[in-house]
C-alpha positions in Angstrom: -69.1 -6.3 -19.0 -66.5 -4.0 -17.5 -62.7 -4.7 -17.6 -59.4 -3.5 -16.3 -57.3 -4.3 -19.4 -56.1 -0.8 -20.0 -54.9 -0.6 -16.3 -53.3 -4.0 -16.5 -51.4 -3.0 -19.7 -50.2 0.2 -18.0 -48.9 -1.8 -15.0 -47.0 -4.1 -17.4 -46.1 -1.2 -19.6 -47.2 -2.9 -22.8 -49.1 -1.5 -25.8 -52.3 -2.8 -27.3 -50.3 -4.2 -30.1 -47.9 -6.0 -27.8 -50.8 -7.5 -25.9 -52.5 -8.6 -29.1 -49.3 -10.2 -30.3 -48.8 -12.1 -27.1 -52.3 -13.6 -27.1 -52.8 -14.0 -30.8 -55.4 -11.4 -31.8 -55.5 -8.1 -33.6 -54.8 -4.8 -32.0 -58.4 -3.8 -33.0 -59.7 -6.7 -30.9 -57.9 -5.4 -27.8 -59.2 -1.9 -28.5 -62.8 -3.2 -28.8 -62.5 -5.2 -25.6 -61.0 -2.2 -23.7 -63.9 0.0 -25.1 -66.5 -2.5 -24.0 -67.6 -3.0 -27.6 -66.6 -6.7 -27.7 -67.0 -9.4 -25.1 -64.1 -11.8 -25.3 -64.4 -15.5 -25.5 -63.7 -17.6 -22.4 -60.4 -18.7 -24.0 -59.3 -15.2 -24.7 -60.3 -13.9 -21.3 -58.3 -16.8 -19.7 -55.2 -16.0 -21.9 -55.3 -12.4 -20.7 -55.7 -13.3 -17.1 -52.8 -15.7 -17.3 -50.6 -13.1 -19.0 -51.5 -10.5 -16.3 -51.1 -13.1 -13.5 -54.5 -12.5 -12.1 -57.8 -14.4 -11.8 -60.3 -13.7 -14.6 -62.7 -12.1 -12.1 -60.2 -9.4 -11.3 -59.9 -8.4 -14.9 -63.5 -8.8 -16.1 -66.6 -7.8 -14.0 -70.3 -8.2 -14.9 -72.1 -4.9 -15.1 -75.7 -4.0 -14.9 -77.8 -6.0 -17.3 -75.1 -8.6 -17.9 
């Protein structure tokens, strides 16, 4: 699964830690999601989408083999 979390953070000018604090996870979790090493839960994906004001589909996209 691909995502645009890093881009969305840059647009909002927030750090991984600030994003993590806002949605209730660790900075390491945000880093793992951005690096495509961890696939977030539906709840976590929805929280991020709400924070960025975008539909989930604009932030997370299925890749080959997903």
